[in-house]
Every structure is written in structure tokens, then in C-alpha cells.
Backbone as a printed PyTorch tensor [residue, N CA C, xyz], in Angstrom:
tensor([[[-46.5650, -12.2060,  29.2390],
         [-47.3580, -11.6270,  28.5430],
         [-48.3800, -10.7490,  29.7530]],

        [[-48.8540,  -9.7410,  29.8410],
         [-49.9210,  -8.9280,  30.2570],
         [-51.3120, -10.0380,  30.7490]],

        [[-51.9270, -10.4360,  31.9140],
         [-53.5580, -10.8850,  32.1290],
         [-53.6400, -10.0800,  31.2650]],

        [[-54.6120,  -8.5490,  31.2660],
         [-55.0810,  -7.9870,  30.5390],
         [-54.5920,  -7.7860,  28.7370]],

        [[-53.4800,  -8.3230,  28.5260],
         [-53.5180,  -8.8140,  27.2520],
         [-54.2850,  -9.9580,  26.5280]],

        [[-54.1090, -10.9760,  27.7750],
         [-54.8850, -12.4320,  27.2120],
         [-56.1650, -11.8850,  27.5520]],

        [[-56.8130, -11.6820,  28.3400],
         [-58.2360, -11.0070,  28.9280],
         [-58.4850, -10.2320,  27.8280]],

        [[-57.9010,  -8.7800,  26.9230],
         [-58.5880,  -8.9060,  25.5600],
         [-58.6070,  -9.6520,  24.7570]],

        [[-57.2490, -10.1830,  24.4300],
         [-57.3230, -11.7580,  23.4990],
         [-58.4470, -12.3120,  23.4380]],

        [[-58.7900, -13.1340,  24.4390],
         [-59.9280, -13.5980,  24.9480],
         [-61.1800, -13.2010,  24.7160]],

        [[-61.5080, -11.7000,  24.9840],
         [-62.9280, -10.8960,  24.4160],
         [-62.9660, -10.5380,  22.8130]],

        [[-61.7700, -10.5990,  22.3610],
         [-61.9490, -10.3070,  20.5610],
         [-62.1390, -11.7640,  19.7690]],

        [[-61.3540, -12.1950,  20.7920],
         [-61.8580, -14.0920,  19.9690],
         [-62.8910, -14.3870,  19.8520]],

        [[-63.7690, -13.8900,  21.4820],
         [-64.8100, -14.3720,  21.6470],
         [-66.2200, -13.6960,  20.1760]],

        [[-65.8380, -12.3270,  20.3790],
         [-66.3360, -11.4600,  19.2540],
         [-66.3670, -11.5560,  17.7440]],

        [[-64.7730, -12.3340,  17.5290],
         [-64.8010, -12.9830,  16.2870],
         [-63.8780, -12.4680,  15.5690]],

        [[-63.3580, -11.4930,  16.6200],
         [-62.5630, -10.6760,  15.5860],
         [-60.8190, -11.0000,  15.3210]],

        [[-60.7720, -11.9150,  16.3910],
         [-59.0910, -12.3630,  16.2880],
         [-59.5750, -14.0440,  16.5210]],

        [[-58.3810, -14.7470,  15.9650],
         [-58.4320, -16.1500,  16.2320],
         [-57.1850, -16.4990,  17.0240]],

        [[-57.4390, -17.5700,  17.9560],
         [-56.1960, -17.5380,  19.0980],
         [-56.3850, -19.1480,  19.6150]],

        [[-55.3800, -19.6000,  20.1420],
         [-54.7950, -21.3130,  20.4950],
         [-56.1820, -20.9620,  21.5620]],

        [[-56.8720, -22.8560,  21.2680],
         [-57.8510, -22.9430,  22.4960],
         [-57.3600, -22.7410,  23.9830]],

        [[-56.1990, -23.1250,  23.7240],
         [-55.0890, -23.0720,  25.2750],
         [-54.1480, -21.8780,  25.0910]],

        [[-54.9130, -20.9490,  25.2560],
         [-53.9390, -19.7180,  24.8410],
         [-52.2540, -20.2710,  26.0860]],

        [[-53.0580, -20.5150,  27.8150],
         [-52.0810, -20.4270,  28.5550],
         [-51.1580, -21.5060,  28.3070]],

        [[-51.2770, -22.4130,  27.7460],
         [-50.4570, -23.6310,  27.0310],
         [-49.7300, -23.1770,  25.9470]],

        [[-49.8840, -22.2510,  24.7080],
         [-49.0950, -22.1190,  23.8050],
         [-48.4100, -20.8570,  24.0790]],

        [[-48.7770, -20.1060,  25.0480],
         [-47.8490, -19.1300,  25.5730],
         [-46.9750, -19.7360,  26.4540]],

        [[-46.7940, -20.6370,  27.3110],
         [-45.8950, -21.7180,  28.1150],
         [-44.8660, -22.1370,  27.4530]],

        [[-45.5690, -22.4660,  25.8080],
         [-44.3890, -23.2530,  24.8870],
         [-43.6920, -22.3240,  24.0890]],

        [[-43.9790, -21.0990,  23.9050],
         [-43.3440, -20.2370,  23.4400],
         [-42.3830, -19.1920,  24.4220]],

        [[-42.2610, -19.6790,  25.5480],
         [-41.5770, -19.2940,  26.6030],
         [-41.9090, -17.8510,  27.0560]],

        [[-43.4390, -17.6180,  27.0440],
         [-43.9990, -16.0130,  27.5360],
         [-43.6790, -16.3230,  29.1490]],

        [[-43.8700, -15.6610,  29.8980],
         [-43.6240, -15.6720,  30.8790],
         [-45.3530, -14.6270,  31.5320]],

        [[-46.1660, -15.3260,  32.6080],
         [-47.5150, -14.4600,  32.7870],
         [-46.9530, -13.3780,  34.0580]],

        [[-47.5420, -11.8440,  33.3300],
         [-47.6730, -11.0620,  34.1210],
         [-48.8290, -10.7640,  34.4160]],

        [[-49.3180, -11.2140,  35.8140],
         [-50.4620, -10.6520,  36.3510],
         [-50.4770,  -9.0600,  36.8180]],

        [[-51.7200,  -8.7500,  37.4600],
         [-52.1690,  -7.5850,  37.5030],
         [-51.9700,  -7.0150,  38.7260]],

        [[-51.7110,  -6.7400,  39.4950],
         [-51.3520,  -6.3680,  41.1840],
         [-52.0480,  -4.9220,  41.3180]],

        [[-52.4830,  -5.0480,  42.2310],
         [-53.0230,  -3.3700,  43.1520],
         [-52.0070,  -2.2710,  42.4740]],

        [[-51.2920,  -2.2750,  42.8440],
         [-50.5110,  -0.9250,  42.4140],
         [-50.1930,  -0.6620,  40.6020]],

        [[-50.2990,  -2.0710,  39.4570],
         [-50.5350,  -1.5350,  38.6400],
         [-51.8640,  -1.0260,  38.1760]],

        [[-52.7730,  -1.4440,  39.0770],
         [-54.1580,  -0.7000,  39.0750],
         [-54.2890,   0.7320,  39.7720]],

        [[-53.8120,   1.2620,  40.4280],
         [-53.7580,   2.5310,  41.0100],
         [-52.7750,   3.2090,  39.6890]],

        [[-51.6650,   2.6020,  39.6850],
         [-50.9680,   3.7230,  38.5580],
         [-51.3530,   3.6870,  37.4820]],

        [[-52.5770,   2.8050,  36.7610],
         [-53.5510,   2.5710,  35.7220],
         [-54.1710,   3.9890,  35.6180]],

        [[-54.6480,   4.0660,  36.6110],
         [-55.3070,   5.2100,  37.1910],
         [-55.0290,   6.6670,  37.2300]],

        [[-53.6190,   6.5900,  37.5990],
         [-53.1950,   7.8170,  37.5500],
         [-52.2880,   8.4230,  36.3540]],

        [[-52.2660,   7.8500,  35.5340],
         [-52.2400,   7.7570,  33.8640],
         [-52.4080,   9.0770,  33.4430]],

        [[-51.1440,   9.5780,  32.9930],
         [-52.0270,  11.4520,  31.7820],
         [-52.9650,  10.5020,  31.2920]],

        [[-54.3790,  11.1210,  30.3010],
         [-55.1670,  11.0840,  29.7610],
         [-55.1420,  11.0660,  28.0020]],

        [[-53.7210,  10.9070,  27.8150],
         [-52.8490,  10.8040,  26.2390],
         [-53.9200,   9.2240,  25.5640]],

        [[-54.1750,   8.3550,  26.3740],
         [-54.7190,   7.1140,  26.1870],
         [-55.5510,   7.2880,  27.0780]],

        [[-57.2680,   6.2700,  26.4930],
         [-58.3220,   6.4570,  27.1450],
         [-58.8140,   4.7020,  27.2210]],

        [[-58.3910,   3.6990,  26.5420],
         [-58.3910,   2.4730,  26.1930],
         [-57.9720,   1.8460,  27.6640]],

        [[-59.0620,   1.5740,  28.1540],
         [-58.0530,   0.6250,  29.3400],
         [-57.1760,  -0.4650,  29.5790]],

        [[-57.6360,  -1.1830,  28.9850],
         [-56.2910,  -2.5340,  28.5930],
         [-55.0330,  -1.5500,  28.4830]],

        [[-55.1890,  -0.6760,  27.4460],
         [-53.5180,   0.2180,  26.9030],
         [-53.5470,   0.4620,  28.0820]],

        [[-53.9070,   1.1390,  28.7500],
         [-53.6750,   2.2100,  30.3340],
         [-52.9640,   1.0710,  31.2400]],

        [[-53.5660,  -0.1790,  31.2780],
         [-53.0380,  -1.5210,  32.1490],
         [-51.3860,  -1.4030,  31.9160]],

        [[-51.5220,  -1.8250,  30.3570],
         [-50.1400,  -2.1180,  29.7020],
         [-49.1790,  -1.3410,  29.8900]],

        [[-49.6120,  -0.3120,  29.7670],
         [-48.6700,   1.2220,  29.9790],
         [-47.5690,   1.1060,  31.1370]],

        [[-49.3500,   1.0570,  32.4660],
         [-48.8800,   1.3860,  33.9790],
         [-47.8230,  -0.0690,  34.0210]],

        [[-47.9460,  -1.1880,  33.4040],
         [-47.3490,  -2.4250,  33.9850],
         [-46.0060,  -2.3170,  33.2170]],

        [[-45.4600,  -1.9010,  32.1510],
         [-44.3610,  -1.4950,  31.6190],
         [-43.3370,  -0.3630,  32.3210]],

        [[-44.1000,   0.4630,  33.0240],
         [-43.5020,   1.2960,  33.5740],
         [-43.2910,   0.8320,  35.0830]],

        [[-43.7710,   0.0710,  35.6500],
         [-43.9740,  -0.1650,  36.9160],
         [-42.5530,  -1.0940,  37.2800]],

        [[-42.8050,  -2.4530,  36.2350],
         [-42.0400,  -3.3980,  36.1960],
         [-40.4710,  -3.4970,  34.6210]],

        [[-40.4760,  -2.0070,  34.6900],
         [-39.0860,  -1.5570,  33.2170],
         [-39.6890,  -2.6110,  32.6460]],

        [[-40.5140,  -2.6670,  31.5950],
         [-40.5740,  -3.6820,  30.3320],
         [-40.9950,  -2.8840,  29.4180]],

        [[-40.6400,  -3.3120,  28.1810],
         [-40.8640,  -2.9350,  26.9010],
         [-42.3820,  -3.5000,  25.9560]],

        [[-43.0000,  -2.9850,  25.5150],
         [-44.3610,  -2.7440,  24.9770],
         [-43.9710,  -2.9470,  23.4480]],

        [[-44.9110,  -4.4500,  22.8110],
         [-44.3900,  -4.4340,  21.7220],
         [-46.0300,  -3.7820,  21.0140]],

        [[-46.1870,  -2.5620,  20.0740],
         [-47.3160,  -2.0570,  19.9500],
         [-46.9440,  -1.1960,  18.1390]],

        [[-48.0850,  -0.8260,  17.7400],
         [-47.9760,  -0.0480,  16.7760],
         [-49.3670,   1.3930,  16.8580]],

        [[-49.3190,   1.2630,  18.5730],
         [-50.3710,   2.4710,  18.5690],
         [-49.1650,   3.7260,  19.1340]],

        [[-49.1560,   4.7130,  18.1340],
         [-48.2230,   6.0660,  18.5230],
         [-48.6090,   6.5710,  19.5160]],

        [[-49.6760,   6.6690,  20.3730],
         [-50.0850,   7.1450,  21.7480],
         [-49.2950,   6.2900,  22.4140]],

        [[-48.7740,   5.3250,  22.2920],
         [-48.2000,   4.5720,  23.9290],
         [-46.6980,   5.4820,  23.8830]],

        [[-46.0750,   6.4790,  22.9030],
         [-44.8550,   6.8670,  23.0550],
         [-45.2000,   8.2200,  24.0740]],

        [[-46.0050,   9.1710,  24.1070],
         [-45.8900,   9.8490,  25.4930],
         [-46.0290,   9.3840,  26.9680]],

        [[-46.2440,   7.8980,  27.0010],
         [-46.0800,   7.7800,  28.6410],
         [-43.9920,   7.6820,  28.4870]],

        [[-43.2610,   7.7690,  27.6210],
         [-41.9630,   7.8140,  27.7210],
         [-41.7770,   5.8470,  28.0750]],

        [[-42.7080,   4.8320,  27.7270],
         [-42.1990,   3.5020,  27.9430],
         [-41.1440,   3.1190,  26.8360]],

        [[-40.4970,   1.8440,  26.7060],
         [-39.9500,   1.4990,  25.7940],
         [-40.9270,   0.8550,  25.2560]],

        [[-40.5780,   0.7090,  23.1910],
         [-41.6210,   0.4330,  22.5800],
         [-41.1530,  -0.6250,  21.6060]],

        [[-41.7130,  -1.4640,  21.2520],
         [-41.1400,  -2.8100,  19.7510],
         [-42.1840,  -1.9850,  19.0390]],

        [[-42.2890,  -2.0040,  17.6800],
         [-43.3210,  -1.3110,  17.0450],
         [-43.3400,  -2.6540,  15.9180]],

        [[-44.6940,  -2.6000,  16.1570],
         [-44.8970,  -4.1610,  14.7300],
         [-45.2630,  -3.6960,  13.6100]]])
């Protein structure tokens, strides 16, 4: 799981828009999710992406998926424009 996803989840939980476990890191580890830190390369790549999508969290996820050859889980149709693997929710 990307650090960007954990960050966004934490923000939305604090705003009362989502519910998340108190110890998200432990919950992810218990479910065999592996952490994906944000690297300098990811940041540079996200900044260079075409402007199909303007959400900074989503742009980071796309850049990480491209750099690490990962598949994203999303229901956001705008992700398709970037040619990354997607599992629709």
C-alpha cells in the first residue's frame, strides 16, 4: 500500500469521511499488505505526468504504479489514460 494512500486515508478519517483502524499499519501488516514509500523518483514522475488527472494523491499512485510496475485498485475512469494496470472496484 502506498504511503500516499495511507496519508489520504488518514486525512479523510480525521475529517469524518471514512472509518479506518486506529492502528492502520498493524491492520495492513495483518492482511499481508506491503508498504510502498514515496521516493524522489516517484515525486519527479508524478510531476511530469500528463494532466489527465489533477488530484495529487492519485497522480502519485499513478507514478508509483508506472515506476514499480504495479496494478491499481480504483473506480476512477481517469486512471485509464495513463496506461497503468487497473482492477476496478
